[in-house]
C-alpha positions as CSV (number, residue, x, y, z in Angstrom):
1,X,59.2,97.9,86.6
2,X,59.2,101.2,84.8
3,X,56.3,101.1,82.3
4,X,57.5,101.2,78.7
5,X,56.6,104.5,76.9
6,X,56.3,103.0,73.4
7,X,54.5,100.1,71.8
8,X,57.9,98.7,70.8
9,X,58.9,98.8,74.4
10,X,55.8,96.9,75.5
11,X,56.3,94.2,72.8
12,X,59.9,93.7,73.9
13,X,58.6,93.3,77.5
14,X,56.1,90.7,76.3
15,X,58.9,88.8,74.6
16,X,61.1,88.9,77.7
17,X,58.2,87.7,79.8
18,X,57.3,84.8,77.5
19,X,57.7,81.6,79.6
20,X,60.0,79.0,77.9
21,X,57.6,76.1,78.5
22,X,54.1,77.6,79.0
23,X,51.6,75.4,80.7
24,X,49.0,74.3,78.0
25,X,45.9,75.8,79.7
26,X,43.6,78.8,79.5
27,X,43.5,79.2,83.3
28,X,46.2,81.9,83.3
29,X,44.4,84.0,80.7
30,X,41.1,83.6,82.4
31,X,42.6,84.7,85.7
32,X,43.9,87.9,84.2
33,X,40.7,88.4,82.2
34,X,38.7,88.3,85.4
35,X,41.0,90.7,87.2
36,X,40.6,93.1,84.2
37,X,36.8,92.7,84.4
38,X,37.0,92.0,80.7
39,X,33.6,91.5,79.0
40,X,31.7,92.7,76.0
41,X,28.1,94.1,75.7
42,X,28.5,93.7,71.9
43,X,27.8,90.6,69.8
44,X,31.0,88.5,69.7
45,X,31.9,86.4,66.6
46,X,34.9,84.1,67.0
47,X,36.5,82.9,63.8
48,X,38.7,79.8,63.8
49,X,40.1,77.5,61.1
50,X,43.2,76.6,59.1
51,X,42.8,78.9,56.1
52,X,40.3,81.7,55.3
53,X,40.1,83.2,58.8
54,X,41.4,86.6,57.7
55,X,39.1,86.8,54.7
56,X,36.0,85.9,56.7
57,X,36.9,88.5,59.4
58,X,37.3,91.1,56.7
59,X,34.0,90.3,55.1
60,X,32.1,90.2,58.4
61,X,33.6,93.6,59.3
62,X,32.8,95.1,55.9
63,X,29.2,94.0,55.8
64,X,28.5,95.0,59.5
65,X,30.0,98.4,58.8
66,X,27.9,98.9,55.7
67,X,24.8,98.0,57.8
68,X,25.7,100.8,60.2
69,X,27.0,98.8,63.1
70,X,30.0,99.9,65.2
71,X,32.7,97.2,64.7
72,X,35.8,96.0,66.5
73,X,38.2,93.5,65.0
74,X,41.1,91.6,66.4
75,X,43.2,89.6,63.9
76,X,46.7,88.1,63.8
77,X,49.4,88.0,62.8
78,X,50.1,91.4,61.2
79,X,51.8,92.0,57.9
80,X,53.9,95.1,58.7
81,X,52.9,96.9,61.9
82,X,51.7,95.3,65.1
83,X,48.8,97.7,65.5
84,X,47.2,96.3,62.3
85,X,45.9,93.6,64.7
86,X,43.3,95.9,66.1
87,X,40.7,97.8,64.1
88,X,37.9,100.0,65.3
89,X,35.2,100.9,62.7
90,X,37.5,99.8,60.0
91,X,40.5,101.9,61.1
92,X,43.7,100.5,62.5
93,X,44.3,101.9,66.0
94,X,47.2,104.2,66.6
95,X,50.1,102.6,68.6
96,X,49.7,105.2,71.4
97,X,46.1,104.1,71.9
98,X,47.3,100.6,73.0
99,X,49.8,101.7,75.7
100,X,47.3,102.1,78.6
101,X,45.9,98.7,77.8
102,X,49.3,97.0,77.9
103,X,49.8,98.7,81.3
104,X,46.4,97.4,82.5
105,X,47.3,93.8,81.6
106,X,50.7,94.2,83.4
107,X,49.0,95.5,86.5
108,X,46.3,92.8,86.4
109,X,48.5,89.8,85.8
110,X,50.4,90.4,89.2
111,X,53.0,87.7,88.6
112,X,50.9,85.4,86.3
113,X,53.1,84.2,83.5
114,X,51.7,85.0,80.1
115,X,53.0,84.2,76.7
116,X,53.6,87.0,74.1
117,X,50.4,86.1,72.3
118,X,48.4,85.9,75.5
119,X,49.6,89.2,76.8
120,X,49.1,91.1,73.5
121,X,45.7,89.5,73.0
122,X,44.5,90.6,76.4
123,X,45.8,94.1,75.8
124,X,43.9,94.4,72.5
125,X,40.7,92.8,73.9
126,X,40.9,95.4,76.7
127,X,41.2,98.2,74.1
128,X,38.1,96.8,72.2
129,X,36.1,96.5,75.5
130,X,36.8,100.2,76.2
131,X,34.9,101.2,73.1
132,X,31.1,101.3,72.7
133,X,30.7,98.6,69.9
134,X,27.9,96.6,68.4
135,X,29.9,93.7,67.1
136,X,33.3,92.4,68.0
137,X,35.1,90.0,65.6
138,X,37.9,87.9,67.0
139,X,40.3,85.8,64.9
140,X,41.8,82.7,66.7
141,X,45.6,82.6,66.3
142,X,46.2,78.9,66.6
143,X,43.8,76.0,67.1
144,X,40.9,77.1,69.4
145,X,40.7,75.2,72.6
146,X,43.8,76.7,74.2
147,X,44.0,79.9,72.2
148,X,43.7,83.1,74.3
149,X,40.8,84.3,72.2
150,X,38.8,81.4,73.5
151,X,38.8,83.0,76.9
152,X,35.9,85.1,75.5
153,X,32.5,83.4,75.0
154,X,31.4,83.9,71.4
155,X,27.7,84.5,70.5
156,X,28.5,82.8,67.2
157,X,31.5,80.7,66.2
158,X,32.7,80.4,62.6
159,X,35.0,77.5,61.5
160,X,36.6,78.0,58.1
161,X,38.6,75.2,56.4
162,X,40.2,72.5,58.5
163,X,43.4,71.0,57.3
164,X,46.9,70.0,58.4
165,X,48.9,72.8,60.0
166,X,50.7,73.1,63.4
167,X,50.4,69.3,63.6
168,X,53.0,69.2,66.5
169,X,50.6,71.2,68.6
170,X,47.1,70.5,67.3
171,X,47.4,66.8,66.3
172,X,48.5,64.7,63.3
173,X,45.2,64.6,61.3
174,X,42.1,66.5,60.5
175,X,40.0,64.8,63.2
176,X,42.4,65.9,65.9
177,X,42.8,69.4,64.5
178,X,39.0,69.7,64.0
179,X,38.4,68.7,67.6
180,X,40.8,71.5,68.8
181,X,39.2,74.1,66.7
182,X,35.6,73.1,67.6
183,X,36.2,74.2,71.2
184,X,35.4,77.8,70.2
185,X,31.7,76.7,69.9
186,X,29.4,77.4,72.9
187,X,26.4,75.5,74.2
188,X,23.1,76.7,72.7
189,X,24.7,79.2,70.4
190,X,25.1,79.1,66.6
191,X,28.3,77.5,65.1
192,X,28.8,77.9,61.4
193,X,31.2,75.5,59.6
194,X,32.4,76.6,56.2
195,X,34.4,73.4,55.4
196,X,32.2,71.4,53.0
197,X,33.6,68.1,54.4
198,X,34.3,68.8,58.1
199,X,35.9,66.2,60.3
200,X,33.5,64.0,62.2
201,X,35.1,65.4,65.4
202,X,33.6,68.8,64.7
203,X,30.0,67.5,64.5
204,X,30.6,65.3,67.5
205,X,31.7,68.2,69.7
206,X,28.9,70.4,68.5
207,X,26.4,67.7,69.4
208,X,28.0,67.0,72.8
209,X,27.7,70.6,73.9
210,X,24.4,71.3,72.3
211,X,25.6,74.0,69.8
212,X,23.3,75.2,67.0
213,X,25.4,73.6,64.3
214,X,25.0,75.1,60.8
215,X,26.8,73.1,58.1
216,X,27.7,74.1,54.5
217,X,25.6,72.1,52.1
218,X,23.0,71.3,54.7
219,X,22.0,74.5,56.4
220,X,23.3,76.9,53.8
221,X,24.7,76.7,50.3
222,X,25.8,78.8,47.3
223,X,25.8,78.5,43.6
224,X,26.2,80.6,40.5
225,X,28.1,81.2,37.3
226,X,31.0,83.4,36.1
227,X,28.8,86.6,36.4
228,X,27.0,86.3,39.7
229,X,26.1,84.0,42.5
230,X,23.3,83.2,44.9
231,X,22.9,82.0,48.5
232,X,20.3,80.2,50.5
233,X,20.2,79.6,54.3
234,X,17.6,78.2,56.6
235,X,15.3,81.2,56.2
236,X,17.0,83.8,54.0
237,X,17.9,84.0,50.3
238,X,20.1,86.2,48.3
239,X,20.2,86.3,44.5
240,X,22.2,88.0,41.8
241,X,25.1,88.7,44.1
242,X,28.4,90.1,42.6
243,X,31.5,88.3,43.5
244,X,33.4,89.5,46.6
245,X,36.2,92.0,46.0
246,X,38.6,89.5,47.5
247,X,40.0,87.4,44.7
248,X,40.5,83.6,44.9
249,X,38.9,80.3,44.3
250,X,37.8,79.8,47.9
251,X,36.3,83.2,48.6
252,X,32.7,82.0,47.8
253,X,33.1,79.3,50.4
254,X,34.1,82.1,52.9
255,X,31.4,84.5,51.7
256,X,28.7,81.8,52.0
257,X,29.7,81.1,55.6
258,X,29.8,84.8,56.4
259,X,26.1,85.1,55.3
260,X,25.3,82.1,57.4
261,X,26.7,83.9,60.4
262,X,24.6,87.0,59.8
263,X,21.5,84.8,59.3
264,X,22.2,83.1,62.7
265,X,22.6,86.5,64.4
266,X,19.8,88.3,62.5
267,X,17.7,89.0,65.6
268,X,20.5,90.8,67.2
269,X,22.6,92.1,64.3
270,X,20.3,92.5,61.2
271,X,21.9,93.4,57.9
272,X,20.1,94.4,54.7
273,X,20.7,93.0,51.3
274,X,22.2,96.4,50.3
275,X,24.7,96.1,53.2
276,X,25.6,92.6,52.0
277,X,26.2,93.7,48.4
278,X,28.1,96.8,49.4
279,X,30.2,94.9,52.0
280,X,31.3,92.3,49.5
281,X,32.0,95.0,46.9
282,X,34.3,97.0,49.2
283,X,36.0,94.5,51.3
284,X,39.8,94.7,51.3
285,X,42.5,92.5,52.8
286,X,46.2,92.9,51.9
287,X,48.2,89.7,51.2
288,X,45.4,87.5,50.2
289,X,45.9,86.9,46.4
290,X,46.6,90.7,46.3
291,X,47.6,91.9,42.8
292,X,49.8,95.0,42.5
293,X,49.0,96.9,39.2
294,X,51.8,97.1,36.7
295,X,54.3,94.9,34.8
296,X,55.4,92.3,35.4
297,X,52.3,91.0,37.2
298,X,52.9,90.9,40.9
299,X,50.8,88.7,43.3
300,X,51.2,88.7,47.1
301,X,49.7,85.8,49.1
302,X,50.3,84.5,52.7
303,X,49.8,80.8,51.6
304,X,51.9,79.1,54.3
305,X,50.6,75.5,54.3
306,X,49.8,72.9,51.6
307,X,46.1,73.6,51.5
308,X,46.6,77.3,51.0
309,X,49.4,76.7,48.5
310,X,47.1,74.5,46.5
311,X,44.4,77.2,46.4
312,X,47.1,79.7,45.4
313,X,48.2,77.4,42.6
314,X,44.6,77.2,41.4
315,X,44.2,81.0,41.5
316,X,47.4,81.5,39.6
317,X,46.4,79.0,37.0
318,X,43.2,80.9,36.4
319,X,45.0,84.2,35.8
320,X,45.8,83.3,32.2
321,X,49.1,82.7,30.3
322,X,52.4,84.1,31.4
323,X,55.7,83.1,29.7
324,X,57.5,82.7,33.1
325,X,56.5,82.7,36.8
326,X,59.0,83.8,39.4
327,X,58.4,82.8,43.0
328,X,59.7,84.6,46.1
329,X,59.2,82.2,49.0
330,X,60.0,82.3,52.7
331,X,58.5,80.1,55.4
332,X,58.7,78.9,59.0
333,X,60.8,75.8,59.7
334,X,57.8,73.9,61.3
335,X,55.7,74.2,58.2
336,X,55.2,71.4,55.6
337,X,57.7,73.0,53.2
338,X,57.8,70.0,50.9
339,X,54.0,70.0,50.6
340,X,53.9,73.8,49.9
341,X,56.6,73.6,47.3
342,X,55.0,70.6,45.6
343,X,51.7,72.5,45.2
344,X,53.5,75.4,43.4
345,X,56.3,73.6,41.6
346,X,54.4,72.9,38.3
347,X,53.8,76.6,37.8
348,X,57.1,78.1,38.9
349,X,60.0,78.6,36.5
350,X,62.4,80.4,39.0
351,X,62.6,80.4,42.8
352,X,64.0,83.3,44.9
353,X,64.3,81.8,48.4
354,X,64.7,84.2,51.3
355,X,65.7,84.1,55.0
356,X,63.3,85.6,57.5
357,X,64.1,87.5,60.8
358,X,62.9,84.9,63.2
359,X,64.7,82.0,64.9
360,X,62.1,79.5,63.9
361,X,62.2,80.5,60.2
362,X,63.7,78.0,57.7
363,X,66.8,79.4,56.1
364,X,67.1,79.9,52.4
365,X,69.4,76.9,52.1
366,X,66.8,74.6,53.6
367,X,64.2,76.0,51.2
368,X,66.4,75.5,48.2
369,X,67.0,71.9,49.2
370,X,63.2,71.4,49.4
371,X,62.8,72.9,45.9
372,X,65.5,70.6,44.4
373,X,64.1,67.5,46.1
374,X,60.6,68.4,44.7
375,X,62.1,68.7,41.2
376,X,63.9,65.3,41.5
377,X,60.7,63.7,42.7
378,X,58.8,64.9,39.6
379,X,59.8,62.6,36.8
380,X,61.2,64.4,33.7
381,X,61.6,67.7,35.4
382,X,64.7,69.7,34.8
383,X,66.8,71.1,37.6
384,X,65.1,74.1,39.0
385,X,66.4,77.7,38.8
386,X,66.8,78.7,42.4
387,X,68.7,81.4,44.3
388,X,69.1,82.4,47.9
389,X,68.6,85.9,49.4
390,X,69.0,87.5,52.8
391,X,65.4,88.7,53.0
392,X,62.1,89.2,51.1
393,X,63.0,92.7,49.7
394,X,66.3,91.4,48.2
395,X,64.6,88.3,46.8
396,X,61.9,90.4,45.1
397,X,64.5,92.9,43.8
398,X,66.3,89.9,42.2
399,X,63.0,88.6,40.7
400,X,62.2,92.0,39.2
401,X,65.6,92.3,37.7
402,X,65.3,88.9,36.0
403,X,61.6,89.0,34.9
404,X,60.4,90.3,31.6
405,X,57.5,92.8,31.6
406,X,55.1,90.0,30.4
407,X,56.2,87.6,33.2
408,X,54.6,87.1,36.6
409,X,56.0,87.2,40.1
410,X,54.3,85.7,43.1
411,X,55.5,86.5,46.7
412,X,54.1,83.9,49.1
413,X,54.6,81.9,52.3
414,X,55.0,83.4,55.7
415,X,53.3,86.6,56.8
416,X,56.9,87.8,57.2
417,X,57.6,87.2,53.6
418,X,54.7,89.2,52.3
419,X,55.1,91.8,55.0
420,X,58.7,92.1,54.2
421,X,58.0,93.4,50.7
422,X,55.2,95.6,52.0
423,X,57.4,97.4,54.4
424,X,57.7,100.4,52.1
425,X,54.3,99.9,50.5
426,X,53.3,97.9,47.4
427,X,53.7,101.0,45.2
428,X,57.4,101.1,46.0
429,X,58.1,98.1,43.7
430,X,56.5,100.0,40.8
431,X,58.0,103.4,41.4
432,X,61.2,102.6,43.2
433,X,60.4,105.3,45.8
C-alpha cells in the first residue's frame, strides 16, 4: 500500500483494517510489540477503572512534571483531535509527529490483524518509546486484561472506581468487571486501588499473582474539611493540602490514590511536597466538571455511565441554586441510558437530546423515549420538556436560546457530546466567534 501522508489518512486506514470479529486475545498486539522492539526504560504507570482514569492520569502527570521528571502520557478517547491522546512533557504532540510511528506499526504487523484501538495504541506507544522519558502514564481504554495497553508491563498499576459499564464485554457485575481490570497488576509490583469498596475479585487476583496491593482505607487514606485536606500512607504524610484544581465530589478519592502511587514508586520516582502541592494546584483536564465562565452557567462533563452521572448530579447539587437547569445529552446505544437519565432527572428542567456521528450512538428519539419513561416512573412528575437536535452544537445553541442568564446548562454524556461543543473552543459559546 501507499503510505498515507496525513494522520487522517492513517486513521482511515486503521478503520478499514479493523476486523469485524476480532479474536479476544492480546497475542496479536504482543506479536507486533515484539517486532517493533517496543519497551520503556522509564517508570510505567498503568491506570484502569470505570471512572476517574483521566483525572488520575492528569494528576500523575502534573505532579511528576512539577517534580522535574520528563513525562509521557497516553490517554483515550480524545475530545476534539486524535493527537490529544499523546502528550510529551504536558504538550499534545503534533499530528505530523505520529506519522512515522503509524508507518512503523504497519510495517511490523506484516499481515497481523489489528483493531483500530490496537493499531493506534501501538503507534502512540512507539512514539512515546522514541522519547527519553522518566515516567510513562498509560490509560486503559476498556477493561484491562485484553486491552492493548496491557501488552506493556506496568511498574505500578492504579485501579480507580469499579462499577457497571461495558457489561456485554466485561461481565454483568462488579466482581466480573473487577477481575478484568485487575489483570493490569503485575507480580511483585505495587497495585493501588482507589475504590473504597473494591470487589473481592480484585483482592483475590492481587493475592494470586503476589502483587503489592495498596488499598484505600487500609494502606492509605485522606481526610479534611472545606478548607484543606490531609493524606497518610504507609510511610509518608501530607498535611494542609489545598484541594485539587479539578472540581468534583470524587477528586479527593482520585488524588489520594495518586499520592499512594507516588509513595509506592518513591525509590525510583521521588516527588517533593512542593511538587505535590503545585501539581494539584495546576492540574487541568477539559470535560471533567469543566465550568465555562459567563452566563448562563455552563458545565461540561463526560459522565457516560450511571456511576459517573450520579457523581455529576452530586456536583451540580453542590453548585448552589439555579432557577432552571438545561441538559444537553448524547450517548452511545450500549450504555445504561435509563440509569444515566435517572441520576440527572431530579435536577433537569429541560432536555436537549442530540444525535452523534457514530453508528453505535443512540439517536435523539431513543434518548427522548428514555427521558419520558424516567419521568413516568417517578411518581408525581410532570411530563418532561424535551427536544431533539442533529448534533451537540445545535442542542447547545437551542439551550442557550431558551435559558435565562441566571440558569444553568450542563452538557454531558459521551466524549463526542462534550467534544462536539468544544470543536470551536469553549469561548465560542460566550463570544459567538
